[in-house]
C-alpha positions in Angstrom: 165.1 99.3 179.5 165.7 101.4 176.3 169.3 101.8 175.2 170.5 105.4 175.1 174.0 106.3 174.0 176.2 108.3 176.4 173.9 107.8 179.4 174.7 105.8 182.6 172.0 103.1 183.0 171.7 100.8 186.0 171.0 97.3 184.9 171.5 95.5 188.2 172.6 96.3 191.8 176.3 95.9 190.8 176.3 96.9 187.2 175.9 100.0 185.1 175.9 100.3 181.3 177.1 103.1 179.1 176.5 102.7 175.3 179.1 104.3 173.1 178.0 106.6 170.2 179.2 104.3 167.5 176.1 102.9 165.8 176.3 100.8 162.7 175.6 97.6 160.8 177.8 95.6 163.1 177.4 97.6 166.3 173.6 98.2 166.4 172.9 101.1 168.7 176.6 101.1 169.8 179.0 99.2 171.9 178.0 98.5 175.5 180.6 99.3 178.2 179.8 97.8 181.6 180.9 99.2 184.9 180.9 96.8 187.9 181.1 98.1 191.4 180.8 101.6 192.9 184.0 102.5 194.8 186.4 100.3 192.9 185.1 99.8 189.4 185.9 97.2 186.9 185.3 98.3 183.3 184.2 95.6 180.8 184.8 96.5 177.1 185.8 100.1 177.0 184.8 100.3 173.3 186.3 102.6 170.7 188.7 105.3 171.7 186.1 108.1 171.8 186.9 110.9 174.1 183.2 111.5 174.9 182.8 107.9 175.9 186.0 107.9 177.9 184.9 111.0 179.8 181.5 109.6 180.6 183.1 106.4 182.0 185.7 108.4 184.1 183.0 110.6 185.4 180.9 107.6 186.5 183.7 105.8 188.4 185.4 106.9 191.6 188.4 104.6 191.1 188.9 102.2 188.2 190.5 99.0 189.4 190.8 97.3 186.0 189.7 97.2 182.4 188.7 93.8 180.9 188.3 93.3 177.2 186.1 90.4 175.8 187.9 90.5 172.4 189.9 92.8 170.3 187.7 93.9 167.5 187.9 97.6 166.8 184.5 98.5 168.4 185.4 96.8 171.7 189.1 97.3 172.7 190.8 100.4 171.4 189.6 102.5 174.4 191.6 100.3 176.7 194.8 102.0 175.7 193.5 105.4 177.0 193.1 104.1 180.5 196.5 102.4 180.6 198.4 105.3 179.0 196.8 108.1 181.0 196.0 106.5 184.3 198.2 103.4 184.5 195.1 101.2 184.9 195.9 97.5 184.2 194.3 95.9 181.2 193.1 92.3 181.1 192.4 90.2 178.0 193.9 88.1 175.3 196.1 89.6 172.6 195.6 88.5 169.0 197.8 88.6 165.9 194.9 87.6 163.6 193.6 90.0 160.8 191.0 92.6 161.6 192.1 93.0 165.2 193.1 96.0 167.4 196.8 96.1 167.1 197.1 98.7 169.8 195.8 96.2 172.4 198.6 95.1 174.7 197.2 93.6 177.9 198.9 94.0 181.2 197.7 90.5 182.2 196.7 87.6 180.0 193.4 85.9 180.9 192.8 82.1 180.8 189.7 80.0 180.6 188.3 79.3 184.1 190.3 82.1 185.7 188.6 84.0 188.5 188.8 87.8 188.8 187.8 88.7 192.4 187.2 92.0 194.2 185.8 92.5 197.7 182.4 92.9 196.2 182.1 90.4 193.4 183.6 87.5 191.5 184.0 87.4 187.7 184.6 84.0 186.0 186.5 84.0 182.7 184.9 81.6 180.0 186.9 81.3 176.8 184.4 81.3 174.0 186.2 81.2 170.6 184.1 81.4 167.5 183.4 85.1 166.7 187.1 85.6 167.4 189.7 83.2 168.6 190.5 85.3 171.6 186.9 85.9 172.7 185.9 85.5 176.3 182.7 85.8 178.2 182.6 86.9 181.8 180.1 85.5 184.4 179.3 87.7 187.4 178.7 84.9 189.8 176.7 86.9 192.5 174.0 87.8 189.9 174.4 84.9 187.4 174.9 87.7 184.8 176.9 86.8 181.7 178.8 89.5 179.8 178.7 88.0 176.4 180.7 90.5 174.3 179.9 89.6 170.7 179.4 85.9 171.3 175.7 86.6 171.8 174.1 89.9 170.7 170.5 91.1 171.2 168.5 91.7 168.0 170.8 90.0 165.5 173.1 87.1 164.9 176.8 87.3 165.0 179.0 87.5 161.9 181.7 84.7 161.8 184.6 85.9 159.6 187.4 83.4 158.9 190.2 82.8 159.4 189.9 84.1 163.0 186.2 83.4 163.1 185.4 79.7 163.3 181.8 78.3 163.1 182.6 74.9 164.7 184.3 76.7 167.6 181.4 79.1 167.8 178.7 76.4 168.2 180.9 74.5 170.6 181.3 77.6 172.8 177.5 78.1 172.8 177.1 74.6 174.1 179.7 75.3 176.7 177.8 78.2 178.1 174.8 76.0 178.7 176.8 74.3 181.5 176.7 77.5 183.6 174.0 79.0 185.7 173.0 82.1 183.8 170.0 84.2 184.6 170.6 87.1 182.2 172.9 88.1 179.4 174.5 91.5 179.1 175.6 91.6 175.4 178.2 93.8 173.7 175.4 95.3 171.6 171.7 95.6 172.4 169.6 95.2 175.5 169.7 92.7 178.3 168.6 89.2 177.3 166.5 87.6 180.1 165.9 84.2 178.4 169.5 82.9 178.2 168.9 79.2 177.6 166.1 79.9 175.0 168.3 82.4 173.3 171.4 80.1 173.1 169.2 77.2 171.8 167.7 79.5 169.2 171.1 80.6 167.9 172.4 77.0 167.7 169.3 75.9 165.8 169.4 79.0 163.6 173.0 78.1 162.6 172.2 74.5 162.0 169.2 75.4 159.9 171.4 77.6 157.8 173.8 74.7 157.4 171.0 72.5 156.2 170.1 75.1 153.6 173.7 75.0 152.3 173.5 71.2 152.0 170.1 71.3 150.3 171.4 73.9 147.8 174.4 71.7 147.0 172.1 68.7 146.6 170.0 70.7 144.2 172.8 72.4 142.2 175.4 69.7 142.4 178.1 72.1 143.2 178.6 75.8 144.1 180.8 78.4 145.7 180.4 81.3 148.0 179.3 83.6 145.3 176.7 81.3 143.8 175.3 80.1 147.1 174.9 83.3 149.1 171.7 84.5 147.5 170.1 81.1 147.9 171.3 80.3 151.4 170.6 83.8 152.7 167.4 84.5 150.7 165.8 85.8 153.9 168.5 88.5 154.3 168.6 91.8 152.5 170.8 91.6 149.5 172.8 94.7 150.7 174.0 92.5 153.6 175.1 89.6 151.4 178.8 90.7 151.2 178.9 90.2 155.0 176.8 87.0 154.9 179.5 85.6 152.7 181.8 85.6 155.7 179.5 83.4 157.8 178.7 81.3 154.7 182.5 80.6 154.3 182.7 79.7 158.0 179.9 77.2 157.5 181.5 75.7 154.4 184.9 75.3 156.3 183.1 73.6 159.2 181.4 71.1 156.7 184.7 70.5 155.1 186.4 69.8 158.4 183.6 67.3 159.2 184.0 65.7 155.8 180.4 66.2 155.0 181.3 68.1 151.8 184.4 68.4 149.6 185.9 71.0 147.3 187.4 70.9 143.8 188.5 73.9 141.8 186.8 76.2 144.2 183.5 74.4 143.9 181.9 72.7 146.9 179.9 69.5 146.5 178.6 66.6 148.5 180.7 63.5 147.7 
């Protein structure tokens, strides 16, 4: 199904999708907001605080029971405050004090890994998936085996990991964690439905590990290097205009390799001991 901003699109018996009109480098076509249920609706990722997006969601829902946020980046959570301030709707999620987060986000209820959010129509299971952000969660709709992945898994592109809140080791571990669940489809925070969940998760893990091997091969060849000298070599398959963003993920890889004592650092130069 083609993504269209501002339209209500049915993606399953229980789930509708509305894509916010906030396209960009990090958001693709826009942020996907998901509405679960018909009479009592649960909103997942209300997106940015755009009045047009808010109005479309309100118009599609008879009664909103709760708003759940997968993480507090500025394209996912600021809209939550509108529902709480104007309608008193409870907000669920995990607050963060890390940089680059939505400081307006103040959840009514804090979510925990393994917690179950239940209505008369469906059950959502909370899966803590740090990596893209330390407070990131995915949500599994158990009746449909449908995973709402936020930014942990996106369709059409890989996820940027930006330290210090982003952590590559945690990210890969969280991907492995998802393989333990029965998932039929993935509803990402950006892009279309992914109907090959296991294949997609394996591809992302392999892609990240291959990128890591490129770092090690570059260090072997050069003897030493830093983020600035490595980025064009490690990301030679990525447009140079995106290299400033690639540096964030490169830094996350280097931190992971340092933690695993595979590489070392001296005077801001990384090397293989």
